[in-house]
C-alpha positions in Angstrom: -43.7 -40.7 13.2 -42.7 -38.9 10.0 -45.0 -36.1 10.9 -43.1 -35.7 14.2 -39.7 -35.9 12.6 -40.5 -33.4 9.9 -40.1 -30.2 12.0 -36.8 -31.6 13.3 -35.5 -32.3 9.8 -36.5 -28.9 8.7 -34.7 -27.3 11.6 -31.6 -29.4 10.9 -31.7 -28.4 7.2 -32.0 -24.7 8.2 -29.1 -25.1 10.6 -26.9 -26.7 7.9 -27.8 -23.9 5.5 -26.9 -21.2 8.0 -23.6 -23.0 8.8 -22.8 -23.2 5.1 -23.4 -19.5 4.7 -21.3 -18.7 7.7 -18.5 -20.9 6.5 -18.7 -19.2 3.0 -18.5 -15.8 4.6 -15.3 -16.7 6.5 -13.7 -18.6 3.6 -10.3 -17.2 2.5 -10.3 -15.2 -0.7 -7.9 -13.3 -2.8 -6.7 -9.8 -1.8 -5.1 -7.3 -4.1 -2.9 -4.6 -2.6 -2.0 -1.5 -4.6 0.7 0.7 -3.2 1.3 4.2 -4.5 4.4 6.1 -3.6 3.8 9.8 -2.9 4.6 12.4 -5.6 7.7 14.6 -5.9 8.5 17.0 -3.1 11.2 19.5 -2.3 13.2 18.9 0.9 13.1 21.8 3.3 15.3 21.7 6.5 13.0 24.3 8.1 10.1 21.8 8.1 10.1 19.0 10.7 10.5 15.5 9.4 7.0 14.8 10.7 4.7 15.8 8.9 7.3 16.9 6.4 6.9 19.2 3.3 4.1 19.4 0.8 4.2 18.1 -2.7 5.9 20.2 -5.4 4.1 21.3 -8.5 5.6 18.2 -10.3 4.4 16.0 -7.4 0.8 17.3 -7.8 0.9 16.5 -11.5 2.2 13.0 -10.8 -0.4 12.3 -8.2 -3.2 13.4 -10.5 -1.9 11.0 -13.1 -1.8 8.2 -10.6 -5.4 9.0 -9.7 -6.5 8.9 -13.3 -4.7 5.5 -13.8 -6.6 4.0 -10.8 -10.0 5.6 -11.5 -12.7 3.0 -12.0 -11.0 0.4 -10.0 -12.7 -0.9 -6.8 -11.0 -0.6 -3.5 -12.4 -1.8 -0.2 -10.0 0.3 1.8 -8.2 3.6 1.1 -5.3 4.0 3.4 -2.6 6.7 3.7 0.5 7.6 5.7 0.3 10.4 8.1 3.1 12.4 6.4 2.2 15.5 4.4 3.5 14.4 1.0 1.5 11.2 1.2 -1.6 13.0 2.4 -1.2 15.5 -0.4 -0.9 12.6 -2.9 -4.0 11.0 -1.5 -5.9 14.3 -1.8 -5.1 14.4 -5.5 -6.2 10.8 -6.0 -9.4 11.1 -3.9 -11.5 13.0 -6.5 -11.3 9.8 -8.7 -13.1 8.0 -5.8 -16.1 10.3 -5.1 -17.7 9.9 -1.7 -14.7 8.0 -0.3 -12.2 9.1 2.3 -8.7 7.9 3.0 -8.0 6.5 6.5 -4.6 7.6 8.1 -2.5 4.7 9.3 0.4 5.9 11.4 2.4 2.7 10.7 2.7 3.6 7.0 4.9 6.6 7.8 8.3 6.7 6.1 11.3 5.2 8.0 14.5 3.4 7.4 14.6 -0.3 8.1 17.9 -2.3 8.4 19.8 -2.6 5.2 23.2 -4.0 4.0 24.2 -0.5 2.7 26.7 0.9 5.2 26.5 4.4 3.7 22.9 4.4 4.9 23.3 2.6 8.2 26.2 4.8 9.4 23.8 7.7 9.8 21.0 5.7 11.4 20.5 4.6 15.0 20.1 0.8 15.3 17.2 1.2 17.7 15.4 3.5 15.1 15.9 1.0 12.3 14.7 -1.9 14.5 11.6 0.1 15.4 11.0 0.8 11.7 11.2 -2.9 10.9 8.8 -3.8 13.7 6.3 -1.1 12.5 6.4 -2.3 8.9 6.1 -5.9 10.0 2.9 -4.9 11.7 1.6 -3.4 8.5 2.4 -6.6 6.6 0.7 -8.8 9.3 -2.4 -6.6 9.3 -3.0 -6.0 5.6 -1.1 -8.6 3.6 -3.5 -11.4 4.5 -6.2 -13.2 2.5 -9.6 -11.6 2.4 -12.7 -13.3 3.8 -15.7 -14.4 1.9 -15.0 -12.6 -1.4 -12.0 -11.0 -3.1 -11.0 -7.6 -1.9 -8.6 -4.8 -2.9 -6.9 -2.1 -0.8 -5.1 1.1 -1.9 -2.2 2.3 0.3 -0.6 5.6 -0.4 2.8 5.7 1.3 6.6 5.9 0.8 9.5 4.4 -1.1 11.2 2.7 1.8 7.9 1.3 3.1 6.9 -0.1 -0.3 10.3 -1.7 -1.0 10.4 -3.3 2.4 6.9 -4.8 2.0 7.9 -6.2 -1.4 10.8 -8.1 0.2 8.4 -9.5 2.7 6.0 -10.7 -0.1 9.0 -12.2 -2.0 10.2 -13.9 1.2 13.7 -12.7 0.7 16.1 -11.1 3.1 14.4 -7.8 4.0 17.8 -6.1 4.1 17.6 -6.2 0.3 14.9 -3.5 0.2 17.3 -0.8 -0.9 18.4 -2.8 -4.0 15.1 -1.6 -5.6 14.3 1.9 -6.9 10.8 3.1 -7.4 9.7 6.5 -8.8 7.4 9.1 -7.4 3.6 8.3 -7.8 4.6 4.8 -9.1 2.2 1.9 -8.6 3.2 -1.4 -7.0 0.7 -4.3 -7.0 0.9 -7.4 -4.8 -1.7 -10.2 -4.7 -2.4 -12.4 -1.7 -3.9 -15.6 -2.9 -6.6 -17.3 -0.8 -4.1 -19.9 0.4 -1.7 -17.1 1.7 0.8 -17.3 -1.2 2.0 -14.0 -2.7 2.3 -12.8 -6.2 4.2 -9.6 -6.9 2.6 -8.3 -10.1 4.3 -4.9 -10.5 6.9 -2.9 -8.7 7.3 0.8 -9.3 5.1 0.9 -12.4 5.3 4.5 -13.9 3.6 3.7 -17.3 0.9 6.3 -16.4 3.5 9.1 -16.1 5.1 10.6 -19.3 8.9 10.2 -19.3 9.5 14.0 -18.9 7.4 14.0 -15.7 9.1 11.1 -14.0 11.2 11.5 -10.8 12.4 9.7 -7.7 13.9 6.6 -9.3 17.5 5.9 -10.1 18.4 7.6 -13.3 15.5 10.1 -13.2 16.6 13.7 -13.9 15.8 16.6 -11.6 12.6 18.1 -13.1 11.0 20.7 -10.7 8.4 21.8 -13.3 8.3 25.2 -11.7 8.3 28.2 -14.2 11.7 30.0 -14.0 
């Protein structure tokens, strides 16, 4: 009898082992999301909003410093906005991740979501702000979720409005508060998604990797073009 049952017991043991492996592969795990704002750029009314202007000389320097700060870290995904200033920033960061390429995500493009600040909303169309909010909510739903099987980390190079809105989502506060934050060019914002779905905002607009005389884009920063007169 035992001899007959042995193959069945072995099969059941193998099935249980495979099931355990499959469950472990699907088990929720921590995800770390690092968001880098693009470097400094000079507005040019002759250039269409999309894709927008290239980085300035200062912006290139800032982006290289961000790349040096992130070098050596592991990222499972490298994502970038389709806008030129973000793609230029990613191009300066990319050499610190040899053999890797950034994937363009259209939903990461800059836009203006709803805000309490009437001096901003008076020049924006309600439909455009609603569309922006919906787009950024898609980003949050797609990327701000626990990893599966093992911890993961993603790098997103995008824009100030995008990053600030996503921070309000992680904090679970009124998303209209996004404009009450100010983050500099090439700053680093880090948000952790725990395995149980809770969020930890670790840093917002960190510019510790950029010398004070090269900082721009945040409230109080001076205009520093860095071009030779």
